[in-house]
N, C-alpha and C positions, 0 to 999 in steps of 0.2 A: 504494500500500500504506500503510495506516495502522497505526502501532505505538501501543499503549496500555500505559502503564507504571503499575502500581498502587503503592500506598504501600509495599509490600514490595520494590519494584524488579523485580517480575516483568513481563515483556513478553508481551502477548497480541496476536495478529493473525490475520487470515485468511491462510493460507499463500500465498505468491507467490514466484517466483524472482527478483524485482526486486532483492532484497538477499540477501547471504550471512548468513542468520539464525544459522548456527553460530558466527559471529564474536561474537555476543552472549553465548554461553555454552551450557550444556547445554540441548538442546531436548526438548520432549515434543510430539509431533504426534498429534492425534486427529481422526477424521472428525466433521464437524459436520452433514453432509447428504449426500443422494444426489440427483443431477439425472438423470432418466431419462424416456424417452418411455412413453406408455401404448399400448395396442393400436390406438388410432385415430391415432397419430402426434402427439398433443399432448404437450408437455413439462411436467414437474412437478418442483418443488424440494421434496423431503421433508426437513424439518428435525427429524424425530423423534429422531435421535441426541442432540440437545441439548434435547429437550423442546419443540420448536417445531412449527408447523403444516406442512401440506402446501400449497404455493403453486402455483396454476395453475388451469386449464390455460393454457399459453402456446403460441403458434403456432410459435415458434422456440426452439431451445436457448439461444441468446444471451439471450433475454428471461428465461428461467427462471434462468440464471446471474446475471443482473443482480438479479432479485428475491431470489435466495438471498443475494447479497452485501449488498444493502440491509438485509435482515432481520437478518443476522448483525451488521452494524455497529450497527444501532439497538438490538438486544436483547442482544447478548453483549459488545460491545466498548466501550460507553460507560463510561468510568472510574467514574462514580458508582454504577453498578449492581452491580459486583463479582459477576457471576453465574458466571464461570468458576472452577472449583476450583483 
């Protein structure tokens, strides 16, 4: 789990239960994506909730989850980008 702290002291991350995030203070959790299969059994990571693309098709759910996490880390969590409100 990567924690990114901006200049205001706000922490952003992709939610994970590896840490008790509530210990950092008040939390706001928002959905960033949906990982779901299509009718043919291929998996897609739909990042439209944060203005991102639809990634896929992937043969396995785990591959779609990995693509989702990589996109979120590169596009929403890099400190210099400040894209999260």
